[in-house]
mmCIF file as gemmi writes it, N, C-alpha and C atoms, coordinates in Angstrom:
data_model
loop_
_atom_site.group_PDB
_atom_site.id
_atom_site.type_symbol
_atom_site.label_atom_id
_atom_site.label_alt_id
_atom_site.label_comp_id
_atom_site.label_asym_id
_atom_site.label_entity_id
_atom_site.label_seq_id
_atom_site.pdbx_PDB_ins_code
_atom_site.Cartn_x
_atom_site.Cartn_y
_atom_site.Cartn_z
_atom_site.occupancy
_atom_site.B_iso_or_equiv
_atom_site.pdbx_formal_charge
_atom_site.auth_seq_id
_atom_site.auth_asym_id
_atom_site.pdbx_PDB_model_num
ATOM 1 N N . UNK Axp A 1 ? -21.016 12.886 5.867 1 0 ? 1 A 1
ATOM 2 C CA . UNK Axp A 1 ? -20.377 11.869 5.091 1 0 ? 1 A 1
ATOM 3 C C . UNK Axp A 1 ? -19.747 12.484 3.839 1 0 ? 1 A 1
ATOM 4 N N . UNK Axp A 2 ? -20.413 13.328 3.206 1 0 ? 2 A 1
ATOM 5 C CA . UNK Axp A 2 ? -19.856 13.959 1.993 1 0 ? 2 A 1
ATOM 6 C C . UNK Axp A 2 ? -18.624 14.745 2.283 1 0 ? 2 A 1
ATOM 7 N N . UNK Axp A 3 ? -18.58 15.451 3.426 1 0 ? 3 A 1
ATOM 8 C CA . UNK Axp A 3 ? -17.388 16.15 3.774 1 0 ? 3 A 1
ATOM 9 C C . UNK Axp A 3 ? -16.207 15.28 4.055 1 0 ? 3 A 1
ATOM 10 N N . UNK Axp A 4 ? -16.443 14.132 4.658 1 0 ? 4 A 1
ATOM 11 C CA . UNK Axp A 4 ? -15.35 13.162 4.892 1 0 ? 4 A 1
ATOM 12 C C . UNK Axp A 4 ? -14.865 12.577 3.539 1 0 ? 4 A 1
ATOM 13 N N . UNK Axp A 5 ? -15.799 12.342 2.621 1 0 ? 5 A 1
ATOM 14 C CA . UNK Axp A 5 ? -15.429 11.767 1.326 1 0 ? 5 A 1
ATOM 15 C C . UNK Axp A 5 ? -14.555 12.83 0.6 1 0 ? 5 A 1
ATOM 16 N N . UNK Axp A 6 ? -14.929 14.047 0.656 1 0 ? 6 A 1
ATOM 17 C CA . UNK Axp A 6 ? -14.193 15.132 -0.007 1 0 ? 6 A 1
ATOM 18 C C . UNK Axp A 6 ? -12.846 15.239 0.59 1 0 ? 6 A 1
ATOM 19 N N . UNK Axp A 7 ? -12.723 15.253 1.952 1 0 ? 7 A 1
ATOM 20 C CA . UNK Axp A 7 ? -11.444 15.317 2.623 1 0 ? 7 A 1
ATOM 21 C C . UNK Axp A 7 ? -10.563 14.146 2.217 1 0 ? 7 A 1
ATOM 22 N N . UNK Axp A 8 ? -11.151 12.989 2.151 1 0 ? 8 A 1
ATOM 23 C CA . UNK Axp A 8 ? -10.403 11.803 1.726 1 0 ? 8 A 1
ATOM 24 C C . UNK Axp A 8 ? -9.834 11.975 0.342 1 0 ? 8 A 1
ATOM 25 N N . UNK Axp A 9 ? -10.584 12.527 -0.559 1 0 ? 9 A 1
ATOM 26 C CA . UNK Axp A 9 ? -10.154 12.802 -1.902 1 0 ? 9 A 1
ATOM 27 C C . UNK Axp A 9 ? -8.957 13.714 -1.932 1 0 ? 9 A 1
ATOM 28 N N . UNK Axp A 10 ? -9.145 14.835 -1.203 1 0 ? 10 A 1
ATOM 29 C CA . UNK Axp A 10 ? -8.057 15.869 -1.164 1 0 ? 10 A 1
ATOM 30 C C . UNK Axp A 10 ? -6.767 15.346 -0.594 1 0 ? 10 A 1
ATOM 31 N N . UNK Axp A 11 ? -6.866 14.58 0.471 1 0 ? 11 A 1
ATOM 32 C CA . UNK Axp A 11 ? -5.684 14.052 1.173 1 0 ? 11 A 1
ATOM 33 C C . UNK Axp A 11 ? -4.961 13.036 0.282 1 0 ? 11 A 1
ATOM 34 N N . UNK Axp A 12 ? -5.715 12.066 -0.278 1 0 ? 12 A 1
ATOM 35 C CA . UNK Axp A 12 ? -5.042 11.056 -1.109 1 0 ? 12 A 1
ATOM 36 C C . UNK Axp A 12 ? -4.479 11.599 -2.401 1 0 ? 12 A 1
ATOM 37 N N . UNK Axp A 13 ? -5.171 12.547 -2.987 1 0 ? 13 A 1
ATOM 38 C CA . UNK Axp A 13 ? -4.713 13.095 -4.222 1 0 ? 13 A 1
ATOM 39 C C . UNK Axp A 13 ? -3.484 14.036 -3.943 1 0 ? 13 A 1
ATOM 40 N N . UNK Axp A 14 ? -3.303 14.468 -2.688 1 0 ? 14 A 1
ATOM 41 C CA . UNK Axp A 14 ? -2.126 15.203 -2.289 1 0 ? 14 A 1
ATOM 42 C C . UNK Axp A 14 ? -1.007 14.314 -2.027 1 0 ? 14 A 1
ATOM 43 N N . UNK Axp A 15 ? -1.122 12.994 -2.082 1 0 ? 15 A 1
ATOM 44 C CA . UNK Axp A 15 ? -0.047 12.028 -1.975 1 0 ? 15 A 1
ATOM 45 C C . UNK Axp A 15 ? 0.14 11.453 -0.561 1 0 ? 15 A 1
ATOM 46 N N . UNK Axp A 16 ? -0.85 11.678 0.343 1 0 ? 16 A 1
ATOM 47 C CA . UNK Axp A 16 ? -0.783 11.178 1.683 1 0 ? 16 A 1
ATOM 48 C C . UNK Axp A 16 ? -1.508 9.888 1.772 1 0 ? 16 A 1
ATOM 49 N N . UNK Axp A 17 ? -0.887 8.837 2.108 1 0 ? 17 A 1
ATOM 50 C CA . UNK Axp A 17 ? -1.514 7.488 2.218 1 0 ? 17 A 1
ATOM 51 C C . UNK Axp A 17 ? -1.159 6.925 3.571 1 0 ? 17 A 1
ATOM 52 N N . UNK Axp A 18 ? -1.939 5.988 4.037 1 0 ? 18 A 1
ATOM 53 C CA . UNK Axp A 18 ? -1.659 5.258 5.271 1 0 ? 18 A 1
ATOM 54 C C . UNK Axp A 18 ? -0.401 4.446 5.103 1 0 ? 18 A 1
ATOM 55 N N . UNK Axp A 19 ? 0.461 4.372 6.073 1 0 ? 19 A 1
ATOM 56 C CA . UNK Axp A 19 ? 1.607 3.483 5.895 1 0 ? 19 A 1
ATOM 57 C C . UNK Axp A 19 ? 1.262 2.056 6.056 1 0 ? 19 A 1
ATOM 58 N N . UNK Axp A 20 ? 2.157 1.23 5.52 1 0 ? 20 A 1
ATOM 59 C CA . UNK Axp A 20 ? 1.94 -0.274 5.746 1 0 ? 20 A 1
ATOM 60 C C . UNK Axp A 20 ? 1.209 -0.921 4.657 1 0 ? 20 A 1
ATOM 61 N N . UNK Axp A 21 ? 0.898 -2.169 4.875 1 0 ? 21 A 1
ATOM 62 C CA . UNK Axp A 21 ? 0.227 -3.014 3.904 1 0 ? 21 A 1
ATOM 63 C C . UNK Axp A 21 ? -1.293 -3.134 4.234 1 0 ? 21 A 1
ATOM 64 N N . UNK Axp A 22 ? -2.086 -3.234 3.146 1 0 ? 22 A 1
ATOM 65 C CA . UNK Axp A 22 ? -3.546 -3.268 3.314 1 0 ? 22 A 1
ATOM 66 C C . UNK Axp A 22 ? -3.962 -4.787 3.443 1 0 ? 22 A 1
ATOM 67 N N . UNK Axp A 23 ? -3.122 -5.736 3.07 1 0 ? 23 A 1
ATOM 68 C CA . UNK Axp A 23 ? -3.48 -7.167 3.169 1 0 ? 23 A 1
ATOM 69 C C . UNK Axp A 23 ? -2.176 -7.929 3.369 1 0 ? 23 A 1
ATOM 70 N N . UNK Axp A 24 ? -2.307 -9.232 3.589 1 0 ? 24 A 1
ATOM 71 C CA . UNK Axp A 24 ? -1.203 -10.095 3.86 1 0 ? 24 A 1
ATOM 72 C C . UNK Axp A 24 ? -0.354 -10.448 2.632 1 0 ? 24 A 1
ATOM 73 N N . UNK Axp A 25 ? -0.844 -10.157 1.487 1 0 ? 25 A 1
ATOM 74 C CA . UNK Axp A 25 ? -0.071 -10.435 0.24 1 0 ? 25 A 1
ATOM 75 C C . UNK Axp A 25 ? 0.951 -9.336 -0.049 1 0 ? 25 A 1
ATOM 76 N N . UNK Axp A 26 ? 0.934 -8.316 0.718 1 0 ? 26 A 1
ATOM 77 C CA . UNK Axp A 26 ? 1.985 -7.214 0.555 1 0 ? 26 A 1
ATOM 78 C C . UNK Axp A 26 ? 1.555 -6.004 -0.186 1 0 ? 26 A 1
ATOM 79 N N . UNK Axp A 27 ? 0.249 -5.924 -0.575 1 0 ? 27 A 1
ATOM 80 C CA . UNK Axp A 27 ? -0.19 -4.668 -1.243 1 0 ? 27 A 1
ATOM 81 C C . UNK Axp A 27 ? -0.235 -3.55 -0.287 1 0 ? 27 A 1
ATOM 82 N N . UNK Axp A 28 ? 0.395 -2.393 -0.647 1 0 ? 28 A 1
ATOM 83 C CA . UNK Axp A 28 ? 0.426 -1.268 0.25 1 0 ? 28 A 1
ATOM 84 C C . UNK Axp A 28 ? -0.747 -0.381 -0.049 1 0 ? 28 A 1
ATOM 85 N N . UNK Axp A 29 ? -1.109 0.536 0.803 1 0 ? 29 A 1
ATOM 86 C CA . UNK Axp A 29 ? -2.203 1.476 0.671 1 0 ? 29 A 1
ATOM 87 C C . UNK Axp A 29 ? -2.045 2.304 -0.593 1 0 ? 29 A 1
ATOM 88 N N . UNK Axp A 30 ? -0.789 2.735 -0.837 1 0 ? 30 A 1
ATOM 89 C CA . UNK Axp A 30 ? -0.531 3.6 -1.956 1 0 ? 30 A 1
ATOM 90 C C . UNK Axp A 30 ? -0.373 2.867 -3.248 1 0 ? 30 A 1
ATOM 91 N N . UNK Axp A 31 ? -0.516 1.577 -3.32 1 0 ? 31 A 1
ATOM 92 C CA . UNK Axp A 31 ? -0.531 0.818 -4.566 1 0 ? 31 A 1
ATOM 93 C C . UNK Axp A 31 ? -1.844 0.824 -5.316 1 0 ? 31 A 1
ATOM 94 N N . UNK Axp A 32 ? -2.921 1.316 -4.632 1 0 ? 32 A 1
ATOM 95 C CA . UNK Axp A 32 ? -4.213 1.409 -5.287 1 0 ? 32 A 1
ATOM 96 C C . UNK Axp A 32 ? -4.465 2.841 -5.728 1 0 ? 32 A 1
ATOM 97 N N . UNK Axp A 33 ? -5.05 3.016 -6.886 1 0 ? 33 A 1
ATOM 98 C CA . UNK Axp A 33 ? -5.297 4.378 -7.45 1 0 ? 33 A 1
ATOM 99 C C . UNK Axp A 33 ? -6.307 5.183 -6.6 1 0 ? 33 A 1
ATOM 100 N N . UNK Axp A 34 ? -6.399 6.496 -6.905 1 0 ? 34 A 1
ATOM 101 C CA . UNK Axp A 34 ? -7.299 7.324 -6.205 1 0 ? 34 A 1
ATOM 102 C C . UNK Axp A 34 ? -8.604 7.425 -6.969 1 0 ? 34 A 1
ATOM 103 N N . UNK Axp A 35 ? -9.686 7.862 -6.28 1 0 ? 35 A 1
ATOM 104 C CA . UNK Axp A 35 ? -10.937 8.096 -6.919 1 0 ? 35 A 1
ATOM 105 C C . UNK Axp A 35 ? -11.692 6.897 -7.393 1 0 ? 35 A 1
ATOM 106 N N . UNK Axp A 36 ? -12.368 7.014 -8.459 1 0 ? 36 A 1
ATOM 107 C CA . UNK Axp A 36 ? -13.29 6.01 -9.012 1 0 ? 36 A 1
ATOM 108 C C . UNK Axp A 36 ? -12.36 4.813 -9.534 1 0 ? 36 A 1
ATOM 109 N N . UNK Axp A 37 ? -11.138 5.145 -9.907 1 0 ? 37 A 1
ATOM 110 C CA . UNK Axp A 37 ? -10.222 4.081 -10.415 1 0 ? 37 A 1
ATOM 111 C C . UNK Axp A 37 ? -9.977 3.031 -9.326 1 0 ? 37 A 1
ATOM 112 N N . UNK Axp A 38 ? -10.185 3.37 -8.028 1 0 ? 38 A 1
ATOM 113 C CA . UNK Axp A 38 ? -9.982 2.392 -6.983 1 0 ? 38 A 1
ATOM 114 C C . UNK Axp A 38 ? -11.022 1.37 -6.978 1 0 ? 38 A 1
ATOM 115 N N . UNK Axp A 39 ? -12.23 1.698 -7.642 1 0 ? 39 A 1
ATOM 116 C CA . UNK Axp A 39 ? -13.363 0.758 -7.654 1 0 ? 39 A 1
ATOM 117 C C . UNK Axp A 39 ? -13.383 -0.023 -8.929 1 0 ? 39 A 1
ATOM 118 N N . UNK Axp A 40 ? -13.177 0.644 -9.998 1 0 ? 40 A 1
ATOM 119 C CA . UNK Axp A 40 ? -13.192 -0.008 -11.324 1 0 ? 40 A 1
ATOM 120 C C . UNK Axp A 40 ? -11.858 0.304 -12.062 1 0 ? 40 A 1
ATOM 121 N N . UNK Axp A 41 ? -11.329 -0.667 -12.721 1 0 ? 41 A 1
ATOM 122 C CA . UNK Axp A 41 ? -10.096 -0.448 -13.436 1 0 ? 41 A 1
ATOM 123 C C . UNK Axp A 41 ? -9.143 -1.612 -13.203 1 0 ? 41 A 1
ATOM 124 N N . UNK Axp A 42 ? -7.967 -1.525 -13.875 1 0 ? 42 A 1
ATOM 125 C CA . UNK Axp A 42 ? -7.059 -2.721 -13.748 1 0 ? 42 A 1
ATOM 126 C C . UNK Axp A 42 ? -6.395 -2.852 -12.388 1 0 ? 42 A 1
ATOM 127 N N . UNK Axp A 43 ? -6.177 -1.759 -11.668 1 0 ? 43 A 1
ATOM 128 C CA . UNK Axp A 43 ? -5.541 -1.831 -10.413 1 0 ? 43 A 1
ATOM 129 C C . UNK Axp A 43 ? -6.502 -1.533 -9.249 1 0 ? 43 A 1
ATOM 130 N N . UNK Axp A 44 ? -7.741 -1.964 -9.455 1 0 ? 44 A 1
ATOM 131 C CA . UNK Axp A 44 ? -8.808 -1.636 -8.449 1 0 ? 44 A 1
ATOM 132 C C . UNK Axp A 44 ? -8.714 -2.527 -7.252 1 0 ? 44 A 1
ATOM 133 N N . UNK Axp A 45 ? -9.434 -2.16 -6.179 1 0 ? 45 A 1
ATOM 134 C CA . UNK Axp A 45 ? -9.49 -2.939 -4.934 1 0 ? 45 A 1
ATOM 135 C C . UNK Axp A 45 ? -10.3 -4.246 -5.245 1 0 ? 45 A 1
ATOM 136 N N . UNK Axp A 46 ? -9.78 -5.448 -4.786 1 0 ? 46 A 1
ATOM 137 C CA . UNK Axp A 46 ? -10.484 -6.689 -5.087 1 0 ? 46 A 1
ATOM 138 C C . UNK Axp A 46 ? -11.958 -6.665 -4.592 1 0 ? 46 A 1
ATOM 139 N N . UNK Axp A 47 ? -12.804 -7.449 -5.281 1 0 ? 47 A 1
ATOM 140 C CA . UNK Axp A 47 ? -14.216 -7.504 -4.954 1 0 ? 47 A 1
ATOM 141 C C . UNK Axp A 47 ? -14.433 -7.85 -3.484 1 0 ? 47 A 1
ATOM 142 N N . UNK Axp A 48 ? -13.642 -8.77 -2.979 1 0 ? 48 A 1
ATOM 143 C CA . UNK Axp A 48 ? -13.841 -9.183 -1.566 1 0 ? 48 A 1
ATOM 144 C C . UNK Axp A 48 ? -13.549 -8.041 -0.584 1 0 ? 48 A 1
ATOM 145 N N . UNK Axp A 49 ? -12.592 -7.191 -0.946 1 0 ? 49 A 1
ATOM 146 C CA . UNK Axp A 49 ? -12.41 -5.988 -0.091 1 0 ? 49 A 1
ATOM 147 C C . UNK Axp A 49 ? -13.529 -5.003 -0.158 1 0 ? 49 A 1
ATOM 148 N N . UNK Axp A 50 ? -14.093 -4.848 -1.297 1 0 ? 50 A 1
ATOM 149 C CA . UNK Axp A 50 ? -15.256 -3.916 -1.422 1 0 ? 50 A 1
ATOM 150 C C . UNK Axp A 50 ? -16.509 -4.419 -0.657 1 0 ? 50 A 1
ATOM 151 N N . UNK Axp A 51 ? -16.662 -5.778 -0.705 1 0 ? 51 A 1
ATOM 152 C CA . UNK Axp A 51 ? -17.755 -6.366 0.023 1 0 ? 51 A 1
ATOM 153 C C . UNK Axp A 51 ? -17.567 -6.187 1.52 1 0 ? 51 A 1
ATOM 154 N N . UNK Axp A 52 ? -16.356 -6.277 2.025 1 0 ? 52 A 1
ATOM 155 C CA . UNK Axp A 52 ? -16.057 -6.101 3.391 1 0 ? 52 A 1
ATOM 156 C C . UNK Axp A 52 ? -16.354 -4.64 3.806 1 0 ? 52 A 1
ATOM 157 N N . UNK Axp A 53 ? -15.957 -3.678 2.994 1 0 ? 53 A 1
ATOM 158 C CA . UNK Axp A 53 ? -16.218 -2.214 3.268 1 0 ? 53 A 1
ATOM 159 C C . UNK Axp A 53 ? -17.69 -2.031 3.354 1 0 ? 53 A 1
ATOM 160 N N . UNK Axp A 54 ? -18.481 -2.493 2.391 1 0 ? 54 A 1
ATOM 161 C CA . UNK Axp A 54 ? -19.903 -2.273 2.399 1 0 ? 54 A 1
ATOM 162 C C . UNK Axp A 54 ? -20.58 -2.953 3.563 1 0 ? 54 A 1
ATOM 163 N N . UNK Axp A 55 ? -20.156 -4.183 3.879 1 0 ? 55 A 1
ATOM 164 C CA . UNK Axp A 55 ? -20.707 -4.935 5.009 1 0 ? 55 A 1
ATOM 165 C C . UNK Axp A 55 ? -20.379 -4.189 6.337 1 0 ? 55 A 1
ATOM 166 N N . UNK Axp A 56 ? -19.265 -3.595 6.454 1 0 ? 56 A 1
ATOM 167 C CA . UNK Axp A 56 ? -18.909 -2.878 7.674 1 0 ? 56 A 1
ATOM 168 C C . UNK Axp A 56 ? -19.75 -1.63 7.799 1 0 ? 56 A 1
ATOM 169 N N . UNK Axp A 57 ? -19.942 -0.852 6.698 1 0 ? 57 A 1
ATOM 170 C CA . UNK Axp A 57 ? -20.748 0.303 6.728 1 0 ? 57 A 1
ATOM 171 C C . UNK Axp A 57 ? -22.181 -0.124 7.072 1 0 ? 57 A 1
ATOM 172 N N . UNK Axp A 58 ? -22.717 -1.16 6.504 1 0 ? 58 A 1
ATOM 173 C CA . UNK Axp A 58 ? -24.061 -1.647 6.838 1 0 ? 58 A 1
ATOM 174 C C . UNK Axp A 58 ? -24.247 -2.003 8.254 1 0 ? 58 A 1
ATOM 175 N N . UNK Axp A 59 ? -23.159 -2.693 8.874 1 0 ? 59 A 1
ATOM 176 C CA . UNK Axp A 59 ? -23.151 -2.998 10.307 1 0 ? 59 A 1
ATOM 177 C C . UNK Axp A 59 ? -23.187 -1.711 11.108 1 0 ? 59 A 1
ATOM 178 N N . UNK Axp A 60 ? -22.424 -0.74 10.726 1 0 ? 60 A 1
ATOM 179 C CA . UNK Axp A 60 ? -22.443 0.507 11.538 1 0 ? 60 A 1
ATOM 180 C C . UNK Axp A 60 ? -23.759 1.187 11.508 1 0 ? 60 A 1
ATOM 181 N N . UNK Axp A 61 ? -24.359 1.203 10.259 1 0 ? 61 A 1
ATOM 182 C CA . UNK Axp A 61 ? -25.659 1.771 10.191 1 0 ? 61 A 1
ATOM 183 C C . UNK Axp A 61 ? -26.754 1.119 11.035 1 0 ? 61 A 1
ATOM 184 N N . UNK Axp A 62 ? -26.694 -0.201 11.117 1 0 ? 62 A 1
ATOM 185 C CA . UNK Axp A 62 ? -27.68 -0.946 11.932 1 0 ? 62 A 1
ATOM 186 C C . UNK Axp A 62 ? -27.411 -0.918 13.372 1 0 ? 62 A 1
ATOM 187 N N . UNK Axp A 63 ? -26.148 -0.969 13.765 1 0 ? 63 A 1
ATOM 188 C CA . UNK Axp A 63 ? -25.762 -1.086 15.153 1 0 ? 63 A 1
ATOM 189 C C . UNK Axp A 63 ? -25.663 0.25 15.88 1 0 ? 63 A 1
ATOM 190 N N . UNK Axp A 64 ? -25.053 1.222 15.287 1 0 ? 64 A 1
ATOM 191 C CA . UNK Axp A 64 ? -24.741 2.391 15.989 1 0 ? 64 A 1
ATOM 192 C C . UNK Axp A 64 ? -25.432 3.676 15.49 1 0 ? 64 A 1
ATOM 193 N N . UNK Axp A 65 ? -25.69 3.772 14.258 1 0 ? 65 A 1
ATOM 194 C CA . UNK Axp A 65 ? -26.229 5.034 13.662 1 0 ? 65 A 1
ATOM 195 C C . UNK Axp A 65 ? -27.749 4.978 13.615 1 0 ? 65 A 1
ATOM 196 N N . UNK Axp A 66 ? -28.39 4.871 14.694 1 0 ? 66 A 1
ATOM 197 C CA . UNK Axp A 66 ? -29.814 4.805 14.788 1 0 ? 66 A 1
ATOM 198 C C . UNK Axp A 66 ? -30.392 6.164 15.146 1 0 ? 66 A 1
ATOM 199 N N . UNK Axp A 67 ? -31.635 6.365 14.758 1 0 ? 67 A 1
ATOM 200 C CA . UNK Axp A 67 ? -32.382 7.557 15.215 1 0 ? 67 A 1
ATOM 201 C C . UNK Axp A 67 ? -32.903 7.313 16.593 1 0 ? 67 A 1
ATOM 202 N N . UNK Axp A 68 ? -32.59 8.253 17.515 1 0 ? 68 A 1
ATOM 203 C CA . UNK Axp A 68 ? -33.055 8.158 18.8 1 0 ? 68 A 1
ATOM 204 C C . UNK Axp A 68 ? -34.125 9.231 18.997 1 0 ? 68 A 1
ATOM 205 N N . UNK Axp A 69 ? -35.391 8.787 19.284 1 0 ? 69 A 1
ATOM 206 C CA . UNK Axp A 69 ? -36.453 9.699 19.395 1 0 ? 69 A 1
ATOM 207 C C . UNK Axp A 69 ? -36.338 10.528 20.687 1 0 ? 69 A 1
ATOM 208 N N . UNK Axp A 70 ? -36.664 11.765 20.575 1 0 ? 70 A 1
ATOM 209 C CA . UNK Axp A 70 ? -36.606 12.688 21.764 1 0 ? 70 A 1
ATOM 210 C C . UNK Axp A 70 ? -35.28 13.356 21.837 1 0 ? 70 A 1
ATOM 211 N N . UNK Axp A 71 ? -34.416 13.23 20.922 1 0 ? 71 A 1
ATOM 212 C CA . UNK Axp A 71 ? -33.085 13.995 20.922 1 0 ? 71 A 1
ATOM 213 C C . UNK Axp A 71 ? -33.055 15.049 19.889 1 0 ? 71 A 1
């Protein structure tokens, strides 16, 4: 997970962002800042978006990322 986070930082700071809009109000992926400023700050991701991200990660942890004994 740390390697993916590092790679995400390198790619977004290099100016590569996903195309299109992140929501129906027209905010594009590159309209949000990089790094910690995406979480806290004047142009940060809305709280509802952060809750959705954390809920999705929690669902992945509970549903798919389980320890399987004997492997």
